[in-house]
N, C-alpha and C positions, 0 to 999 in steps of 0.2 A: 569419435574415441582415437586412443594412439595406438590401438593393438593392430599390428600388420598381421598378414597371412600366417606366417611362420609361428608367431606367438600364439594365434588363435588355435592353430593346430595343436601346439605342445601344451597350451593350457586346457585343463580339464573342465568340464560343463560346471562344476562347484566352484572353480577359482573365477570363472567368467561372472556367475551369479553373484558371487560374493563382492566382486569389483563392482558389478552394476548396482548392487544395494548399496555399497559405500558411496558411489556417485550420487545416487539418488538421496542418500541421507545427507550429504552436503549440500546438494541444491536445495533441498528442503529447509535445511539449517540457514543458508544464506537468504532465501526467501523470506522466512521467519524473521530474520533480523533486519531486513529491509522494511518489511511490514511494521516492525516494532518502531524503527526509527521514523516511519511516517506517522505512526499513531502518536509518538512523543511530540512530533511537530503540530499536529491536530490538537493535542491537549494544551500545548502552549498558546495555540491561537485562540482556543476556547478561554483559557485564562485570562488572556488580554481583553477578550470581548466582554467577559464577566466583569472585569475591572471598570469598565466604562458605565457611567451614568445612564440610566434610562431617558429617553427623551420622550415627553409627553406627545401625543398626537394631537394637533390643534383640531378642534370642533369647526367644522365648516357648514354653511347654510345648506349647500347642495352636496349629496354624496359622491357625485362625480368628481367633485375637487378635491377629494380626500385622497391622501398620497396611498400607493400601492404598498401593502405590507407583505413582505415575501423573503425569501431566501435565494434571490437571483444573483445577489453580489458574491455569494459563498460558493467556492468551487472547492472539490476534492479530488487531487489528482493522485491516482495510485499507479506508479510506473512499475512494470515488469522488471525483474532484475535480470541483466545480461550476464550470462555465465560464459 
């Protein structure tokens, strides 16, 4: 915070609470905007994946030869915002 001792002494407790409340609201709004931007990016990625044609899985004689199907190649990174 940027409040020095003399300002803290002259400011009443209600003013300090209001300042902290304003700061918390700004941080929350910033974090929500960052999260919304990340969700928008994820939605674009999902649209691109949905546009790709499905590849049929080839039938193989032995079950061990079949490729593993999973989500190991997809990563979701949520980065905290730096205030």
